[in-house]
PALUMVEX-346294 format. One record per residue (C-alpha): residue number from 1; x, y, z. Coordinates in Angstrom, 3 decimals, always signed. Layout:
N
<r resi="NUM" xx="X" yy="Y" zz="Z"/>
...
! end
This chain:
217
<r resi="1" xx="+0.000" yy="+0.000" zz="+0.000"/>
<r resi="2" xx="+1.282" yy="+3.462" zz="-0.904"/>
<r resi="3" xx="+1.668" yy="+6.185" zz="+1.653"/>
<r resi="4" xx="-1.222" yy="+8.621" zz="+1.994"/>
<r resi="5" xx="-0.798" yy="+11.954" zz="+0.231"/>
<r resi="6" xx="-0.367" yy="+14.867" zz="+2.655"/>
<r resi="7" xx="-3.331" yy="+17.180" zz="+2.955"/>
<r resi="8" xx="-3.249" yy="+20.545" zz="+1.275"/>
<r resi="9" xx="-3.092" yy="+23.403" zz="+3.768"/>
<r resi="10" xx="-5.336" yy="+26.454" zz="+3.694"/>
<r resi="11" xx="-4.466" yy="+29.332" zz="+6.021"/>
<r resi="12" xx="-6.743" yy="+32.238" zz="+6.926"/>
<r resi="13" xx="-5.163" yy="+35.239" zz="+8.647"/>
<r resi="14" xx="-6.709" yy="+38.038" zz="+10.694"/>
<r resi="15" xx="-5.393" yy="+41.188" zz="+12.336"/>
<r resi="16" xx="-6.941" yy="+44.162" zz="+14.113"/>
<r resi="17" xx="-7.605" yy="+47.840" zz="+13.591"/>
<r resi="18" xx="-6.582" yy="+50.539" zz="+16.055"/>
<r resi="19" xx="-7.702" yy="+50.592" zz="+19.676"/>
<r resi="20" xx="-7.137" yy="+52.675" zz="+22.775"/>
<r resi="21" xx="-3.428" yy="+53.344" zz="+23.215"/>
<r resi="22" xx="-2.505" yy="+51.875" zz="+19.806"/>
<r resi="23" xx="-3.267" yy="+54.417" zz="+17.096"/>
<r resi="24" xx="-1.502" yy="+52.416" zz="+14.378"/>
<r resi="25" xx="-1.901" yy="+48.672" zz="+14.809"/>
<r resi="26" xx="+0.959" yy="+46.840" zz="+13.051"/>
<r resi="27" xx="-1.254" yy="+43.805" zz="+12.457"/>
<r resi="28" xx="-3.540" yy="+45.887" zz="+10.228"/>
<r resi="29" xx="-0.578" yy="+46.750" zz="+8.010"/>
<r resi="30" xx="+0.767" yy="+43.197" zz="+8.044"/>
<r resi="31" xx="-2.545" yy="+41.577" zz="+7.149"/>
<r resi="32" xx="-3.395" yy="+44.117" zz="+4.440"/>
<r resi="33" xx="-0.039" yy="+43.568" zz="+2.728"/>
<r resi="34" xx="+0.586" yy="+39.882" zz="+3.466"/>
<r resi="35" xx="-0.933" yy="+38.235" zz="+0.399"/>
<r resi="36" xx="+0.956" yy="+40.426" zz="-2.056"/>
<r resi="37" xx="+4.151" yy="+40.108" zz="+0.017"/>
<r resi="38" xx="+4.289" yy="+36.308" zz="+0.062"/>
<r resi="39" xx="+3.050" yy="+35.855" zz="-3.494"/>
<r resi="40" xx="+5.380" yy="+38.428" zz="-5.061"/>
<r resi="41" xx="+8.389" yy="+36.925" zz="-3.273"/>
<r resi="42" xx="+7.349" yy="+33.306" zz="-3.805"/>
<r resi="43" xx="+7.350" yy="+32.620" zz="-0.067"/>
<r resi="44" xx="+4.340" yy="+30.308" zz="+0.145"/>
<r resi="45" xx="+5.385" yy="+26.633" zz="+0.321"/>
<r resi="46" xx="+3.967" yy="+24.185" zz="-2.211"/>
<r resi="47" xx="+0.551" yy="+22.903" zz="-1.207"/>
<r resi="48" xx="-0.214" yy="+25.944" zz="+0.946"/>
<r resi="49" xx="-2.960" yy="+28.429" zz="+0.069"/>
<r resi="50" xx="-3.326" yy="+31.784" zz="+1.798"/>
<r resi="51" xx="-7.076" yy="+31.998" zz="+1.397"/>
<r resi="52" xx="-8.067" yy="+35.138" zz="+3.275"/>
<r resi="53" xx="-6.530" yy="+38.104" zz="+5.058"/>
<r resi="54" xx="-9.037" yy="+40.024" zz="+7.155"/>
<r resi="55" xx="-8.681" yy="+43.038" zz="+9.445"/>
<r resi="56" xx="-11.156" yy="+42.891" zz="+12.327"/>
<r resi="57" xx="-12.668" yy="+45.673" zz="+14.391"/>
<r resi="58" xx="-11.040" yy="+45.727" zz="+17.817"/>
<r resi="59" xx="-14.305" yy="+44.897" zz="+19.527"/>
<r resi="60" xx="-15.940" yy="+41.973" zz="+21.270"/>
<r resi="61" xx="-19.637" yy="+41.279" zz="+21.504"/>
<r resi="62" xx="-20.705" yy="+44.003" zz="+19.074"/>
<r resi="63" xx="-18.380" yy="+42.694" zz="+16.379"/>
<r resi="64" xx="-19.121" yy="+39.007" zz="+17.014"/>
<r resi="65" xx="-21.490" yy="+38.534" zz="+14.031"/>
<r resi="66" xx="-18.736" yy="+39.810" zz="+11.718"/>
<r resi="67" xx="-16.154" yy="+37.493" zz="+13.307"/>
<r resi="68" xx="-18.416" yy="+34.466" zz="+12.943"/>
<r resi="69" xx="-19.115" yy="+35.397" zz="+9.308"/>
<r resi="70" xx="-15.360" yy="+35.626" zz="+8.668"/>
<r resi="71" xx="-14.806" yy="+32.202" zz="+10.240"/>
<r resi="72" xx="-17.580" yy="+30.617" zz="+8.159"/>
<r resi="73" xx="-16.451" yy="+32.245" zz="+4.909"/>
<r resi="74" xx="-12.913" yy="+31.004" zz="+5.493"/>
<r resi="75" xx="-14.050" yy="+27.393" zz="+5.095"/>
<r resi="76" xx="-16.776" yy="+27.807" zz="+2.496"/>
<r resi="77" xx="-16.462" yy="+25.231" zz="-0.280"/>
<r resi="78" xx="-13.433" yy="+23.477" zz="+1.203"/>
<r resi="79" xx="-13.177" yy="+19.686" zz="+1.189"/>
<r resi="80" xx="-11.995" yy="+19.153" zz="+4.756"/>
<r resi="81" xx="-11.260" yy="+15.467" zz="+4.079"/>
<r resi="82" xx="-8.371" yy="+16.476" zz="+1.851"/>
<r resi="83" xx="-7.529" yy="+19.924" zz="+3.142"/>
<r resi="84" xx="-6.333" yy="+21.176" zz="+6.524"/>
<r resi="85" xx="-7.695" yy="+24.595" zz="+7.494"/>
<r resi="86" xx="-5.697" yy="+26.734" zz="+9.877"/>
<r resi="87" xx="-6.646" yy="+30.069" zz="+11.401"/>
<r resi="88" xx="-3.805" yy="+32.435" zz="+12.245"/>
<r resi="89" xx="-4.753" yy="+35.471" zz="+14.309"/>
<r resi="90" xx="-2.324" yy="+38.337" zz="+14.829"/>
<r resi="91" xx="-2.561" yy="+40.906" zz="+17.615"/>
<r resi="92" xx="-0.209" yy="+43.546" zz="+18.969"/>
<r resi="93" xx="+1.383" yy="+43.665" zz="+22.409"/>
<r resi="94" xx="+2.639" yy="+47.212" zz="+22.830"/>
<r resi="95" xx="+5.177" yy="+46.234" zz="+25.477"/>
<r resi="96" xx="+6.550" yy="+43.120" zz="+23.780"/>
<r resi="97" xx="+10.151" yy="+42.728" zz="+22.663"/>
<r resi="98" xx="+9.551" yy="+39.340" zz="+21.004"/>
<r resi="99" xx="+6.955" yy="+37.512" zz="+18.937"/>
<r resi="100" xx="+4.706" yy="+35.470" zz="+21.233"/>
<r resi="101" xx="+2.878" yy="+32.243" zz="+20.361"/>
<r resi="102" xx="-0.233" yy="+31.981" zz="+22.514"/>
<r resi="103" xx="-0.985" yy="+28.447" zz="+23.652"/>
<r resi="104" xx="-4.500" yy="+28.969" zz="+24.983"/>
<r resi="105" xx="-7.471" yy="+31.250" zz="+25.563"/>
<r resi="106" xx="-9.802" yy="+31.453" zz="+28.542"/>
<r resi="107" xx="-13.569" yy="+31.852" zz="+28.595"/>
<r resi="108" xx="-13.374" yy="+35.231" zz="+30.301"/>
<r resi="109" xx="-13.924" yy="+38.769" zz="+29.044"/>
<r resi="110" xx="-12.583" yy="+41.382" zz="+31.463"/>
<r resi="111" xx="-11.653" yy="+44.415" zz="+29.377"/>
<r resi="112" xx="-9.204" yy="+46.952" zz="+30.846"/>
<r resi="113" xx="-10.892" yy="+49.643" zz="+28.725"/>
<r resi="114" xx="-13.976" yy="+49.838" zz="+26.502"/>
<r resi="115" xx="-13.516" yy="+48.215" zz="+23.119"/>
<r resi="116" xx="-13.933" yy="+50.225" zz="+19.915"/>
<r resi="117" xx="-17.713" yy="+49.777" zz="+20.087"/>
<r resi="118" xx="-17.900" yy="+50.879" zz="+23.726"/>
<r resi="119" xx="-18.303" yy="+47.462" zz="+25.393"/>
<r resi="120" xx="-16.417" yy="+46.844" zz="+28.646"/>
<r resi="121" xx="-17.354" yy="+43.537" zz="+30.289"/>
<r resi="122" xx="-15.923" yy="+42.392" zz="+33.607"/>
<r resi="123" xx="-15.558" yy="+38.705" zz="+34.513"/>
<r resi="124" xx="-18.118" yy="+37.612" zz="+31.937"/>
<r resi="125" xx="-17.959" yy="+34.276" zz="+30.126"/>
<r resi="126" xx="-17.230" yy="+34.691" zz="+26.434"/>
<r resi="127" xx="-19.438" yy="+31.711" zz="+25.572"/>
<r resi="128" xx="-22.075" yy="+31.073" zz="+28.217"/>
<r resi="129" xx="-22.719" yy="+27.549" zz="+26.887"/>
<r resi="130" xx="-19.131" yy="+26.641" zz="+27.825"/>
<r resi="131" xx="-19.755" yy="+27.243" zz="+31.511"/>
<r resi="132" xx="-17.727" yy="+29.512" zz="+33.770"/>
<r resi="133" xx="-14.828" yy="+31.854" zz="+33.178"/>
<r resi="134" xx="-12.245" yy="+29.262" zz="+34.247"/>
<r resi="135" xx="-12.818" yy="+27.186" zz="+31.077"/>
<r resi="136" xx="-9.751" yy="+27.099" zz="+28.799"/>
<r resi="137" xx="-9.237" yy="+26.041" zz="+25.226"/>
<r resi="138" xx="-5.790" yy="+25.151" zz="+23.897"/>
<r resi="139" xx="-4.408" yy="+25.231" zz="+20.386"/>
<r resi="140" xx="-3.732" yy="+21.914" zz="+18.674"/>
<r resi="141" xx="-0.949" yy="+23.450" zz="+16.592"/>
<r resi="142" xx="+2.524" yy="+22.130" zz="+17.359"/>
<r resi="143" xx="+3.675" yy="+25.153" zz="+19.353"/>
<r resi="144" xx="+7.124" yy="+23.862" zz="+20.314"/>
<r resi="145" xx="+7.892" yy="+22.747" zz="+16.770"/>
<r resi="146" xx="+6.779" yy="+26.103" zz="+15.384"/>
<r resi="147" xx="+8.898" yy="+27.890" zz="+17.984"/>
<r resi="148" xx="+11.991" yy="+25.848" zz="+17.072"/>
<r resi="149" xx="+11.440" yy="+26.573" zz="+13.383"/>
<r resi="150" xx="+11.206" yy="+30.326" zz="+14.012"/>
<r resi="151" xx="+14.224" yy="+30.404" zz="+16.317"/>
<r resi="152" xx="+16.257" yy="+28.529" zz="+13.716"/>
<r resi="153" xx="+15.347" yy="+31.329" zz="+11.321"/>
<r resi="154" xx="+16.796" yy="+33.816" zz="+13.807"/>
<r resi="155" xx="+13.592" yy="+35.342" zz="+15.160"/>
<r resi="156" xx="+13.167" yy="+36.375" zz="+18.782"/>
<r resi="157" xx="+10.110" yy="+34.330" zz="+19.726"/>
<r resi="158" xx="+8.576" yy="+32.814" zz="+22.831"/>
<r resi="159" xx="+5.375" yy="+31.125" zz="+24.053"/>
<r resi="160" xx="+2.720" yy="+32.249" zz="+26.508"/>
<r resi="161" xx="-0.243" yy="+30.797" zz="+28.394"/>
<r resi="162" xx="-1.893" yy="+34.196" zz="+28.826"/>
<r resi="163" xx="-3.365" yy="+35.952" zz="+25.798"/>
<r resi="164" xx="-4.797" yy="+38.656" zz="+28.063"/>
<r resi="165" xx="-8.475" yy="+39.172" zz="+28.727"/>
<r resi="166" xx="-9.105" yy="+41.788" zz="+26.039"/>
<r resi="167" xx="-10.065" yy="+41.351" zz="+22.363"/>
<r resi="168" xx="-7.144" yy="+39.072" zz="+21.471"/>
<r resi="169" xx="-8.250" yy="+36.450" zz="+23.976"/>
<r resi="170" xx="-11.907" yy="+37.021" zz="+23.011"/>
<r resi="171" xx="-11.284" yy="+36.323" zz="+19.315"/>
<r resi="172" xx="-8.898" yy="+33.451" zz="+20.063"/>
<r resi="173" xx="-11.422" yy="+31.709" zz="+22.311"/>
<r resi="174" xx="-14.127" yy="+31.887" zz="+19.642"/>
<r resi="175" xx="-11.679" yy="+30.705" zz="+16.970"/>
<r resi="176" xx="-10.436" yy="+27.751" zz="+19.048"/>
<r resi="177" xx="-14.020" yy="+26.722" zz="+19.725"/>
<r resi="178" xx="-14.927" yy="+27.035" zz="+16.039"/>
<r resi="179" xx="-11.818" yy="+25.109" zz="+14.993"/>
<r resi="180" xx="-12.606" yy="+22.296" zz="+17.427"/>
<r resi="181" xx="-16.153" yy="+22.004" zz="+16.088"/>
<r resi="182" xx="-14.972" yy="+21.913" zz="+12.471"/>
<r resi="183" xx="-11.835" yy="+19.806" zz="+12.908"/>
<r resi="184" xx="-9.498" yy="+22.682" zz="+12.079"/>
<r resi="185" xx="-6.628" yy="+24.388" zz="+13.894"/>
<r resi="186" xx="-6.194" yy="+27.880" zz="+15.308"/>
<r resi="187" xx="-3.224" yy="+29.871" zz="+16.571"/>
<r resi="188" xx="-2.875" yy="+33.382" zz="+17.975"/>
<r resi="189" xx="+0.420" yy="+35.264" zz="+17.796"/>
<r resi="190" xx="+1.219" yy="+38.590" zz="+19.439"/>
<r resi="191" xx="+3.650" yy="+40.865" zz="+17.616"/>
<r resi="192" xx="+5.515" yy="+43.949" zz="+18.909"/>
<r resi="193" xx="+5.110" yy="+47.499" zz="+17.648"/>
<r resi="194" xx="+6.981" yy="+48.474" zz="+14.487"/>
<r resi="195" xx="+9.077" yy="+50.806" zz="+16.635"/>
<r resi="196" xx="+10.409" yy="+47.695" zz="+18.416"/>
<r resi="197" xx="+10.736" yy="+45.361" zz="+15.414"/>
<r resi="198" xx="+10.500" yy="+47.057" zz="+12.041"/>
<r resi="199" xx="+7.817" yy="+46.397" zz="+9.445"/>
<r resi="200" xx="+10.007" yy="+44.518" zz="+6.943"/>
<r resi="201" xx="+11.238" yy="+42.119" zz="+9.642"/>
<r resi="202" xx="+7.693" yy="+41.530" zz="+10.842"/>
<r resi="203" xx="+6.487" yy="+40.799" zz="+7.304"/>
<r resi="204" xx="+9.324" yy="+38.299" zz="+6.892"/>
<r resi="205" xx="+8.464" yy="+36.794" zz="+10.279"/>
<r resi="206" xx="+4.822" yy="+36.204" zz="+9.368"/>
<r resi="207" xx="+5.864" yy="+34.641" zz="+6.059"/>
<r resi="208" xx="+8.153" yy="+32.293" zz="+8.013"/>
<r resi="209" xx="+5.319" yy="+31.671" zz="+10.462"/>
<r resi="210" xx="+3.067" yy="+30.496" zz="+7.639"/>
<r resi="211" xx="+5.799" yy="+28.095" zz="+6.554"/>
<r resi="212" xx="+6.318" yy="+26.893" zz="+10.123"/>
<r resi="213" xx="+2.616" yy="+26.267" zz="+10.661"/>
<r resi="214" xx="+2.201" yy="+24.418" zz="+7.373"/>
<r resi="215" xx="+5.238" yy="+22.202" zz="+7.960"/>
<r resi="216" xx="+4.404" yy="+21.262" zz="+11.562"/>
<r resi="217" xx="+0.615" yy="+20.979" zz="+11.634"/>
! end
């Protein structure tokens, strides 16, 4: 019997618009330019499709219908028996010096400031059907393998078990839940400001991240 052909990989990427304290979100720039960047430079590995690049409003409950629509559209028409779908979410950490791979999200929304639509929950479950705020969901991506790949490329990267309790965690929790239901994978990565790591380096990093995800998942 011959070996089974590897599944094709489809990756959907999201970033965020501005929010309080971050007037220019680097993930908005990265996501808006990513498709042209990787295609023009031939950086996408064989068998990998970058299907969508979407910039989300930095908001929770009020923007949820849009988020769910984005998640559904990212898998529309895909044969999941022969294709692996991966969601990559990018968010900014204004105080970070490294790229951070987030291993999990918690079912808690406790926003340190109102989101861009004015919502500011405190100790509320993100998904009430999942029970209390202590519920956690973890990525099924191979975090340690991805980290090794990125470090071998020379990037300053680390892992974290705390995605915060603001919009990044909110989106990640919904994405992990959606991915589990559909048999897909989801990963959230925090990036620094461009003043800490410049735009060109961050674009190269995300291109390498796509390669790392595709080769390890």
